[in-house]
N, C-alpha and C positions, 0 to 999 in steps of 0.2 A: 503493499498500500505505499509504497516512497513517493510517489506520484502523485499523490491525492492531499487535496486543503486538510488541515488538523479538521475545520467541523465536518466533510465528507469523511475522514477516519474515523471520529467519533461515531456516525451517522451508522455506519458499515461496522464497525463493533458491536452498538445496539442489535442491531436487526441479525448476526450474525448470533449471539450469545441466545437472544430471541430463539431465535430459528433454532437453535440447541436446548434450551429448556422446555421448551416446545415439544420437540421428538422423544427428547427423555421421556418425556410424561404418558407421550402415546403409546411408544413400542415398551415400556415398563412391565405393562398387563401382556403385551404378543411374547415377547422372549420367555415371564413367567407361567406362561398361559399353558406349560405342559405341571406345573405344580397348582396353577390357582383355578384350573377347572376343575380339579379333584374336590377344592374346597369349598366351593359356590356351586356345583351343578351336581346331582344325584349322581350314585355309583355303577356306572352300567359293564355292557358287556366290551370289548372291547371296539367291534363297530359299531357301536353307535357313540361310544368316545368319541370315536375320529367326524360326527359329524357334529356332535359338541364343539371341538375343536374349532371346526368349519365354520358351523354357525359363529362362535364369541369373535374370530378373526376377522369374519366375515362382516358381520355387525356393526361395526366401525366405519363401516361404510356408506350404511344406509341411507345417512340426512346427510352427505355431503352435497349432491345435486344441490339439496334446498339451503346448504350452507354454500357454495357459490353462488345461489340465485340473493340470495342474503347482503353477506359479505361482498361478491360482485355490486350490484345494487350501491353500498355503504359505500366501496374503495374509489367507483368511479363518480360518484357524486360528493361525497362528504371526504374525499382523501383519503392515501395508501396507510397513513398512522395509524386513526385511530380503529383501523378495522385488525391491525397485530396488534394493539393494546387491550381488545377486547377478548382476541382467540385467547393472549396470555391468560388473562384472567378467569374466560371459561375452561380451559385448560386445569390452572390448578384447582378450581372447584372440586371437579370430577374427581382430581387425585388425589382429594382429601374423604369424600365421601368413600369410594374406594377404599382406605387405608382402616375409617371406621367400621366399614361394613361388616357385621355379622356373619358366618359361615354358614352352609346351608342346614349342619346338623341343629343348630340354632333358629334359626326362623325359618329353617323352609323354602319354599317357591319364592319366596319373595326376597330374598336374598342375589335367587339367579335373574329375576327380576328388574333389581332397580343396578346389579352390575351390567346388563346389556342396556340398560336406558343409560347406563355412562360412558359404556362404553361409545353408544351412539353419541352422542354428543361432545365426546373426546374426536371422533370422527368431524361430527359437523364444522368445531372449534377447527381442525385441522387444516381442512381446503382452504380454509382462507388466511392463515398464516404462512403457510408454503409461497402458496400463489402470491400473496401479502407482499413478502419478504422477497421471492424471484420479480417481482415485478418493480418494487421499489429502487434494490439495484440496478436493472437494466436501466431504468429511466434516469438514473444517475452518471449513468459509467455509458462510455462511446466503447464501440469493436477496435481493437480486438480484446478493451482490457472487459467490456462488457463480459465475454464469455469467460474468463475465469475469475470475476467476482462471482456470479449465479452460479459458478459448481463451487464456489467458498458455501453457499448457502446451505445445497445439497451434500457438503460435504459438513457443516457444522449441526446438517439433520444427523447423517451417517454416523455422525462422535456422538451424539445424543443418544442413538439407540448403544453404539457400543457403550455409553457412559452408562448407560439404563441396567444391562449386562452385568458393566463392573459392580457396581452400587448393590443390585440383585445381588450377586456374587457374596461381596463382601456381606451383606446384613445377613444370608442365609446362613454364610458361617458362624459369626455372629451366632443368631439364633434361629435355629433350624425352623420352627414353631412357626413365630411371628416376625421373625427378621423383615421378612416382607413389605410387612404394615409401615416400619420403621420407613424403608425404602419408600414408598409411594409417602407419609409424610416428610419426606427431605424433598421430596422430589415438588407437590404442593406449594411447600414452604420457597424454595430456589424461581417458583414460575410466578409468584409473588414479587417475587423482587424483580424478577425481568419485566414484568407488568408496571413497574412503577419507573424502573428506569426506561420505557421505550417512551414516555412523555417527552423526554428531552428530544426524540424524534424533530425533524423539521420536514416539510412537505417537501415533493420531487419537485424540482423547477419544472418541467414536463407536465406536471398535471397542473400546476397552478399558471403557466402561459397555455394552454389548452382551455382551463376553467376560465378564463378571464379575459379571451377573443368571443368566449359564448357567453359572458356576463354572467357567470354565475348560474345560468341557467340549470335548475334540476333538470333531470335527461329522466323521462320513462324507461321503465325496465324491458320494452320492447324495442324499443332502440337501441338498446345494450348488447341483445342477442345477437348471436352471427348472419349477416347478409348480404348479398352480393359477393362481390369478390373475396368475405372473407370468411365464405362459408367451407373453399377448398382448404383452405387454412386453418380452420377450425377442426374438422376430421379427419387432416394431416397428423394435427397435433393428437388427437383422442388418439388415432391406431398409432405412433409411436408410443405411445404413454401407455397402449393396453397389456406391455408386456411385460416390466415391473413387478404388476403382483404375483405372477405367474413364477417367476423365477426366487421370488423371494416368498413364497407359500412353498415350491419346492424343495429350497433348500434350509430354510429356517423352522418352517412345522412337519411337511412330509418327512426329511432326512432327519430329522430331531427325532421322531416319533420312530425311525428304523434303529438310529438309536440304541435308543429300549426295547424293541423285539429284537433285536441282531445279536447286539453286543451287550445287555443287559445293566445299560445307564442309568441311574438314579434320574430322578426330575433336577434335581441339581448338579450334577455329572452335564448334561444335557448342557444347562444354560452355563458352565465354563467353557465347553468346548463352545459354545457356540460364540461365547465372548470373543474370541481369536478369530472366528470367520467377518465377524461386523467389523472388526479392529482393520483386516484387510479388505474391506470392500470402502471404509472411511476411505483408506491410503488410493485403494485405486481412484476415487472419485478427484482427490486432489491430482494427482497425479493425469487424468483427464483434464482438467483443468488447468493446469502448466502448459500441456502438449497445446491446448484450442489458443495458447497467441502466438504459436507458430504454422499451427495445421487448421486449415478449416475447420470447423466442428462437423457439418454435415460429410467430411471424408472421413472421419474419423468414426460416427455412426457409423456410416456404410461399412467400411472393412469390417470392424468389429462383430455388427450384425452376421456377415459373413462366415468370420471362426466362429463364432457362437452357433450359426447352422450346423458347421463340420462337426464343434463339438458333442449337440445335441442328438446327432446321429448316433455318435461315441455312445452316448450317457446307456446305452439298458446295459450294452458288456463290461463296463466301467460298475457299473454298483455291483453287479453278478461278481464284476471279482475282486471290491472291497475287499480282503482279510482282516483289514484292523481300523479303527477306527482316523485313525492318520489317511488311509486311502480314501474314507468319507469327505476326512475334512479337504483334500486336492480335489475331491470333487466338488463340495459346495466352494472353494474357491471361482473355480471353472466357472458353475453357473453364475457369480455374482458380481467377477469383473467382468465378467465377456458379454452379463446381461443389463451389464448398468445403463438401464433407460435413457434417457432423453440426454443425459449431461455428456459433453458442453453446451450443447446446442439450447438452452431455455431461452440464452436472452434472441437468437435468431426467430423461433416461433412465438415468443412476446412480442416480438418487435413489430411481426406480420399482423398484427390488431391494430386499430385505429385505439390513442391513446385514449379516450372517452370509450368505455365499453373494452376494452384490454383487461382489464379485470375480472369482468363479467366474464367474456366470451374464455380465456383460460382457466377459466375457476371449474367454468361449468365443462368444460373439455377434459380436465385434471380430473375433474367430481367421477361423470359418466363411466371415463376410461378404467376408474375405480373398481365402482361398485357393481360394472357388466364383468369387467372378466377377476374382479373378485369373488363374488360370485359363485362364477362358472369355474372358476380354478379351484376355492374350497369345497363343495360337492361336487365338481368332476372328477378332481383329486381323489375322495376316498370311494367314488362308486368304480371310475374308471380303476382306480387300482385293484380293488375288490375280487374286477371279473377279467380285467387284462393286462394286469401287472404294471409292472416296468414300461414294457413297451408300447401300452395301452397309455399312459403318463407324459410318454417321449415323444408321441404323434400329437399329441395336447399342444407340447411346448413349443413342436417343430412349427404348426399352425402359427402360433401366438407372434415365432419370428418372423415367417414372411410376412404376415399382416406386416407388425414393422417396419422389415423393409420396404415394401411395395408404400408404405406410409410415406417416409423417408427418402424416395426417386422421386413420388407423386412432389412433394415442396420442393424437395430441389428443382424439379423442374419447372414449375410453378411462380416458387420465391424471386422478388427481382433482385438481379442478379448484381446491383451496387453493394449490398454487404459482404462481396468477396474484395470490393475493393480494399478493405482496410489490408490487407496483406499485398496489394497489388502496387503501395503507395510507400 
């Protein structure tokens, strides 16, 4: 950040810290689900347990399209700053409720219902946080620096996920029974601190200039939705984003259960194992961001996607030959490193949308990609895995990669080539 003004450095630091805290809270349950699902849901057979795990994983995505419309409307009419303060506060509240919630054995089905509602609200909040942070940074920098700085947002969300595993592991070592509650209280506390700190943010110059030209006119929601030329960019962004829920679920949830069933891992051991995988993913995001300073982001996405396609074809053989947890660790790292979603091309996709309407359209595309793919992934992995095994799951993954690659090529074909001029000057 050496070439940034001090005020912008401070704003970016607050954005990155807030993204870190938000995703710490969001992924704390995801990574500890192998333990918490046993506490807040009835004990059943392995197949039903898989369905419960799928439901808790997908529940955080159910309200995301609504969150995209709500926070998109607020962000495009009242500014990027206010939305990311609200989302951080809501995430803190949900974490506090989860930490205080009695188990299924004590209050029965009420525990399950409250947990699901909290997960849905966390998903509702997270859509405004992530897209809000990306939009803020993209509008505050120019290419190619914007590719790196938006990748930093993704890096800090990944770091938040890794830190969630680390904190969860530490507190479980200290207290194997209720250590997870301390972790959630910790998450709620730091989210509150992050929310207060973000009140010092300044609105982005690009948004302020656009609003000034429109004389602060409040736009109706229908005018903020994709129309005309932006529709193709909307569907391209949606298609590119559809890959992440699948490879994330496959690596952390499905193969996490594989560790328990085939290698006898306990819930705590799975969490410790996934900590290192998450750290590898965060490092990969940072490396891709640095690469984007020299290599056009869409070129990175195309090459990475083709390598991922080849890796996916080898996946059944690799998993069948996995004789140790370390072998599985390498497979999981391959999934996360090669399947790293849109990074480092976030700024390119965001800039394709008009300034007023950018927040709403990007958030809606992101949310729809998550709810559609996550529901298909969560339950598809359970059903396909039950009847067709790893071969069926791999076919599902290959289909998602092909959609991902097609969307990248379509976006590259239609998008204004001026975005590449930063590398030619």
